[in-house]
Backbone bond lengths (Angstrom), bond angles and torsions (degrees), N, CA, C in turn:
res aa  C-N    CA-C-N  psi(-1)  N-CA   C-N-CA  omega(-1)  CA-C   N-CA-C  phi
1 X - - - 1.451 - - 1.515 107.85 -
2 X 1.298 118.06 135.28 1.456 122.39 177.70 1.510 109.35 -123.52
3 X 1.278 116.61 160.09 1.446 119.70 178.77 1.515 111.11 -73.42
4 X 1.285 118.00 -28.67 1.449 121.48 179.55 1.508 109.50 -132.50
5 X 1.297 117.76 146.19 1.453 120.16 -177.11 1.516 111.52 -71.65
6 X 1.347 116.54 159.05 1.456 119.80 -180.00 1.506 112.07 -60.40
7 X 1.300 118.70 -42.59 1.442 120.47 -175.56 1.510 113.17 -74.72
8 X 1.296 118.85 -51.61 1.455 120.59 -174.96 1.511 111.19 -107.42
9 X 1.302 116.01 -11.95 1.415 121.81 -176.02 1.529 112.53 58.77
10 X 1.323 112.73 31.34 1.452 123.36 169.98 1.534 104.64 -139.19
11 X 1.328 118.18 107.57 1.437 120.96 -169.32 1.528 112.17 -76.57
12 X 1.299 114.18 139.45 1.450 121.63 174.46 1.533 108.04 -107.55
13 X 1.313 117.24 79.26 1.463 121.04 175.64 1.518 106.36 -64.63
14 X 1.305 119.56 141.14 1.462 118.71 179.19 1.538 109.56 -48.87
15 X 1.297 114.38 126.27 1.470 120.99 -174.17 1.505 111.10 -59.68
16 X 1.317 115.20 137.26 1.444 121.63 173.75 1.541 105.69 -70.01
17 X 1.289 116.58 137.71 1.469 119.97 -175.69 1.529 110.79 -73.99
18 X 1.321 113.85 75.06 1.477 119.49 176.47 1.515 106.45 -158.08
19 X 1.304 115.09 158.34 1.457 118.47 -178.52 1.507 111.71 -86.95
20 X 1.314 115.24 158.48 1.459 121.54 177.55 1.537 108.56 -93.28
21 X 1.328 116.05 166.16 1.464 120.28 -179.69 1.520 108.93 -131.11
22 X 1.320 117.80 155.43 1.471 120.40 -177.75 1.542 111.43 -60.54
23 X 1.325 115.24 145.96 1.443 121.24 176.73 1.528 109.43 -78.41
24 X 1.324 115.33 136.97 1.478 118.32 -179.11 1.513 111.12 -111.98
25 X 1.321 118.81 -5.26 1.472 122.56 178.94 1.527 109.57 -132.02
26 X 1.333 115.78 145.02 1.455 119.59 172.44 1.512 108.83 -82.67
27 X 1.337 116.38 144.88 1.464 120.65 -172.60 1.533 111.08 -130.66
28 X 1.341 114.77 147.74 1.473 123.67 170.84 1.524 105.23 -117.53
29 X 1.342 116.31 126.58 1.463 121.00 -174.34 1.525 108.77 -124.36
30 X 1.322 117.68 137.36 1.455 124.45 170.68 1.512 107.48 -127.60
31 X 1.323 116.72 137.27 1.473 118.92 -177.34 1.524 111.54 -149.33
32 X 1.302 114.37 159.17 1.457 122.48 175.61 1.524 106.74 -151.08
33 X 1.340 114.82 146.97 1.447 119.43 169.85 1.501 108.20 -149.50
34 X 1.305 114.56 159.59 1.456 120.41 -179.59 1.521 108.88 -152.55
35 X 1.310 115.22 140.43 1.447 121.56 174.28 1.519 109.06 -138.31
36 X 1.291 115.15 112.12 1.467 121.99 177.04 1.536 108.88 -118.30
37 X 1.316 117.31 23.34 1.433 123.74 -175.60 1.537 109.02 -117.68
38 X 1.353 118.82 98.16 1.462 120.04 -177.34 1.533 114.55 -60.19
39 X 1.318 118.15 -23.09 1.469 118.04 179.53 1.529 111.11 -72.35
40 X 1.333 118.59 -17.11 1.446 122.79 176.37 1.531 111.35 -100.37
41 X 1.297 116.81 -45.89 1.458 121.86 -170.44 1.538 114.75 -108.52
42 X 1.321 117.61 4.99 1.470 119.20 179.08 1.530 110.88 58.69
43 X 1.345 116.04 -129.31 1.464 119.39 -177.81 1.535 112.73 -90.46
44 X 1.323 117.41 0.58 1.458 121.28 -178.53 1.527 108.42 -91.32
45 X 1.324 116.92 72.36 1.463 121.16 -177.80 1.516 109.25 -100.85
46 X 1.313 115.92 152.62 1.467 121.44 -179.65 1.493 111.32 130.13
47 X 1.326 115.91 -153.48 1.454 118.67 -178.69 1.490 111.40 -161.79
48 X 1.313 115.66 173.65 1.445 121.35 174.62 1.509 111.65 -145.88
49 X 1.315 113.65 156.14 1.472 122.00 -175.52 1.526 104.99 -136.00
50 X 1.319 116.49 124.27 1.446 117.69 -175.74 1.512 114.08 -148.14
51 X 1.308 112.97 169.51 1.454 121.34 174.25 1.496 108.54 -148.50
52 X 1.315 115.29 153.49 1.443 120.35 -179.19 1.537 110.66 -148.51
53 X 1.316 113.66 153.78 1.489 119.91 174.08 1.536 105.69 -126.32
54 X 1.307 114.48 132.52 1.469 121.59 -177.82 1.523 107.43 -126.01
55 X 1.310 117.26 119.15 1.461 122.51 -179.17 1.536 107.64 -93.85
56 X 1.335 116.81 124.74 1.469 120.88 -175.52 1.535 110.82 -56.45
57 X 1.336 114.35 134.37 1.464 120.65 178.65 1.505 114.59 66.39
58 X 1.331 116.82 17.21 1.451 118.57 -172.28 1.517 110.64 -145.23
59 X 1.326 116.31 -126.87 1.436 122.73 -170.10 1.542 110.56 -112.37
60 X 1.336 115.07 -175.20 1.439 120.63 178.19 1.516 110.28 -164.57
61 X 1.313 115.36 170.15 1.477 121.31 179.26 1.531 106.62 -145.90
62 X 1.333 116.76 134.35 1.461 121.39 176.91 1.524 106.66 -126.35
63 X 1.326 115.88 129.92 1.467 123.96 176.38 1.528 107.04 -112.69
64 X 1.316 116.73 129.50 1.448 121.18 179.74 1.521 110.29 -133.99
65 X 1.317 117.00 128.79 1.454 122.21 169.62 1.512 106.92 -107.96
66 X 1.297 116.56 133.84 1.450 120.57 -176.58 1.502 112.34 -137.89
67 X 1.303 113.10 157.71 1.468 120.56 177.66 1.514 106.12 -135.90
68 X 1.308 116.50 112.43 1.451 121.14 -179.12 1.516 110.18 -107.91
69 X 1.308 114.19 140.39 1.446 121.54 176.32 1.525 107.08 -114.15
70 X 1.325 114.99 64.63 1.458 119.86 -173.05 1.538 111.00 -67.77
71 X 1.318 113.47 140.77 1.449 119.85 177.95 1.526 107.17 -119.92
72 X 1.308 117.32 90.78 1.450 121.17 176.92 1.506 114.21 83.29
73 X 1.299 119.71 17.00 1.477 121.55 -179.75 1.514 111.01 -85.92
74 X 1.347 116.03 174.06 1.461 120.91 -175.88 1.510 115.26 -81.24
75 X 1.322 118.57 -10.85 1.471 122.69 -176.59 1.532 110.45 -112.10
76 X 1.341 116.61 156.46 1.459 119.21 177.52 1.531 110.70 -67.85
77 X 1.302 115.81 145.52 1.451 120.83 174.56 1.514 111.21 -85.98
78 X 1.298 116.70 -175.64 1.440 121.10 178.77 1.511 112.72 95.96
79 X 1.343 114.51 -174.22 1.450 121.29 -177.36 1.542 111.50 -74.20
80 X 1.315 115.58 139.34 1.435 122.86 176.79 1.521 108.78 -146.52
81 X 1.325 115.46 168.34 1.459 120.63 174.92 1.515 109.39 -136.03
82 X 1.286 115.55 144.48 1.445 123.05 -178.67 1.519 109.74 -131.33
83 X 1.300 117.04 130.51 1.472 122.61 173.48 1.523 105.70 -116.09
84 X 1.315 116.64 117.39 1.473 120.54 176.63 1.514 109.02 -105.10
85 X 1.307 115.33 123.90 1.469 123.51 -177.97 1.528 107.35 -100.33
86 X 1.330 116.58 110.74 1.442 121.21 -177.22 1.538 108.71 -94.23
87 X 1.312 115.63 118.96 1.460 121.25 -178.24 1.527 111.57 -89.23
88 X 1.340 116.76 -27.22 1.459 121.65 170.90 1.524 107.48 -158.70
89 X 1.365 113.88 148.42 1.454 119.50 -179.14 1.505 110.18 -150.48
90 X 1.308 116.74 166.70 1.469 122.94 175.77 1.515 109.54 -155.73
91 X 1.303 117.72 -175.90 1.458 122.73 -177.11 1.512 108.90 -108.42
92 X 1.350 115.64 130.48 1.453 120.33 -179.16 1.508 111.71 -127.71
93 X 1.330 115.93 177.82 1.464 120.08 179.57 1.525 109.88 -63.57
94 X 1.308 115.40 152.56 1.453 120.64 -178.79 1.500 112.35 -133.26
95 X 1.309 113.70 -145.44 1.458 122.24 -175.78 1.506 109.31 -113.52
96 X 1.333 117.04 149.72 1.464 123.26 176.25 1.553 111.51 49.18
97 X 1.353 114.63 33.80 1.457 119.67 176.69 1.517 116.36 81.46
98 X 1.328 118.70 0.43 1.467 121.85 -178.47 1.535 108.50 -101.16
99 X 1.332 117.98 118.06 1.470 120.73 178.16 1.522 111.18 -61.31
100 X 1.330 116.16 156.57 1.451 119.74 179.18 1.539 109.91 -127.10
101 X 1.328 115.04 162.86 1.451 121.56 -179.44 1.523 108.13 -78.99
102 X 1.343 114.87 136.35 1.448 122.37 -178.15 1.525 108.49 -119.50
103 X 1.320 117.08 122.88 1.473 120.64 177.88 1.551 107.88 -85.42
104 X 1.334 116.18 122.37 1.469 120.71 175.70 1.512 111.55 -88.64
105 X 1.330 117.45 -30.71 1.459 122.40 176.64 1.507 106.94 -153.17
106 X 1.336 116.64 134.11 1.493 122.16 -174.64 1.510 107.74 -164.03
107 X 1.312 113.81 165.16 1.469 122.58 164.46 1.521 105.84 -151.63
108 X 1.333 116.22 163.53 1.452 121.10 -177.11 1.504 110.69 -126.58
109 X 1.345 114.97 152.54 1.443 122.58 172.65 1.503 106.67 -114.91
110 X 1.358 115.78 122.50 1.467 121.90 -179.63 1.509 109.05 -99.37
111 X 1.322 118.06 134.30 1.448 122.03 175.59 1.525 107.40 -135.83
112 X 1.334 117.10 158.13 1.443 120.75 175.26 1.512 114.48 123.95
113 X 1.328 117.94 -29.53 1.452 123.41 175.54 1.524 106.46 -131.86
114 X 1.296 117.37 92.50 1.458 121.06 -177.07 1.514 110.59 92.18
115 X 1.345 116.75 -171.32 1.445 121.07 -178.13 1.551 109.84 -71.40
116 X 1.359 117.34 157.36 1.459 119.68 175.80 1.539 110.79 -54.04
117 X 1.313 115.35 137.69 1.450 121.44 -177.39 1.532 109.82 -131.61
118 X 1.310 116.60 126.69 1.472 120.86 177.18 1.539 109.89 -90.22
119 X 1.301 115.26 140.77 1.447 121.15 176.04 1.524 110.33 -84.39
120 X 1.305 117.13 171.91 1.450 121.47 169.25 1.537 108.38 -73.62
121 X 1.306 116.51 159.97 1.467 120.36 175.07 1.518 108.57 -65.79
122 X 1.312 115.48 140.58 1.465 123.11 178.01 1.528 112.40 51.52
123 X 1.323 118.08 41.09 1.451 121.38 -174.60 1.525 113.84 -66.21
124 X 1.345 117.03 -18.62 1.454 120.13 173.26 1.529 111.60 -103.77
125 X 1.330 116.09 10.50 1.453 121.14 -178.12 1.507 112.21 98.92
126 X 1.299 116.44 154.19 1.456 123.04 174.97 1.516 107.34 -134.87
127 X 1.298 118.96 136.52 1.461 126.55 -0.68 1.528 110.47 -71.84
128 X 1.335 115.62 151.30 1.470 122.41 178.12 1.517 109.23 -111.31
129 X 1.328 116.47 110.53 1.465 122.23 176.01 1.522 107.08 -78.65
130 X 1.326 119.03 115.18 1.471 123.15 -162.75 1.532 116.76 -92.02
131 X 1.307 119.78 -15.38 1.449 121.81 -171.02 1.541 111.71 69.93
132 X 1.321 117.75 21.55 1.456 123.51 173.91 1.498 107.81 -101.65
133 X 1.347 120.32 117.19 1.468 120.08 -178.92 1.519 111.83 -57.30
134 X 1.339 117.38 144.27 1.464 122.48 -176.75 1.521 111.74 -112.62
135 X 1.311 117.67 14.61 1.470 121.09 179.50 1.543 107.23 -127.61
136 X 1.361 116.62 134.11 1.463 117.49 178.93 1.548 112.40 -54.85
137 X 1.330 114.48 138.82 1.447 120.92 178.97 1.511 110.42 154.11
138 X 1.333 115.35 -177.31 1.448 122.35 177.48 1.524 107.03 -113.97
139 X 1.330 117.08 132.86 1.458 121.90 -175.15 1.492 112.42 -128.45
140 X 1.352 114.64 149.71 1.461 121.69 171.43 1.531 107.21 -135.08
141 X 1.319 116.72 -172.71 1.464 119.69 -177.26 1.522 112.42 -54.84
142 X 1.329 116.36 -43.78 1.457 121.38 -177.57 1.524 111.86 -68.19
143 X 1.333 117.34 -49.96 1.449 119.41 -173.22 1.539 114.76 -74.56
144 X 1.351 117.60 -26.83 1.466 119.33 -179.76 1.514 112.16 -97.14
145 X 1.347 117.10 -47.56 1.457 120.71 -175.73 1.538 113.93 -98.42
146 X 1.346 117.31 -14.49 1.449 120.52 -176.05 1.516 112.28 73.54
147 X 1.355 115.99 26.84 1.460 122.92 -177.85 1.527 110.11 -109.42
148 X 1.312 117.19 131.22 1.451 121.23 174.13 1.510 109.28 -70.96
149 X 1.333 119.04 126.52 1.461 120.72 -179.73 1.538 112.27 -57.07
150 X 1.309 115.71 145.62 1.459 122.33 178.17 1.526 108.20 -121.40
151 X 1.306 120.11 156.66 1.470 121.87 178.89 1.522 110.42 -56.40
152 X 1.324 117.61 133.53 1.449 123.35 177.34 1.525 114.29 78.39
153 X 1.334 118.83 16.69 1.464 122.01 -177.65 1.505 107.69 -142.21
154 X 1.374 117.17 119.73 1.458 119.12 -178.71 1.528 111.10 -145.01
155 X 1.330 115.47 157.24 1.449 124.03 178.33 1.518 106.81 -150.88
156 X 1.324 117.04 133.96 1.473 122.82 174.95 1.528 106.65 -140.37
157 X 1.292 117.25 139.52 1.478 121.47 174.05 1.522 108.89 -145.49
158 X 1.307 115.92 140.90 1.471 121.98 173.29 1.521 107.41 -124.46
159 X 1.324 115.90 129.10 1.457 122.55 -179.70 1.524 107.81 -120.34
160 X 1.332 116.57 131.17 1.450 122.88 177.62 1.514 109.83 -126.62
161 X 1.361 115.68 140.73 1.466 119.70 173.15 1.538 106.99 -77.43
162 X 1.309 117.38 140.24 1.448 121.16 179.13 1.528 110.06 -125.40
């Protein structure tokens, strides 16, 4: 499991069968994850470090720098950067009782291998349940996903109301 998908580096976990609700607070999010354990992450090894700002009832922006050590995957490995432009978002059901941020409309700009490239809108589907906590606090694998940490696999996120 990774915090962000290989293609967009924003994971679309199968949506929990529940509706999302409008965001009432603006949020600042910082996160990091790493997986160097092939028995958990297969060929999607590496990590990412990101931050995002989400304006309540409005837009947002997420910046992610990542380093993938792909083994036989469809995308190039190495350092890359992703800018996701959120045109609308809300709060939806999450994991271990913690709601997560849901992108209703977005597109991403990929940089790092060739010229900057914009994706189509909602290229991973909409709504997109992001695995980004939507409640102020500090989170790890146990507190956000309900997963006991394993060697070579980590996740940390800090969310602040702004």
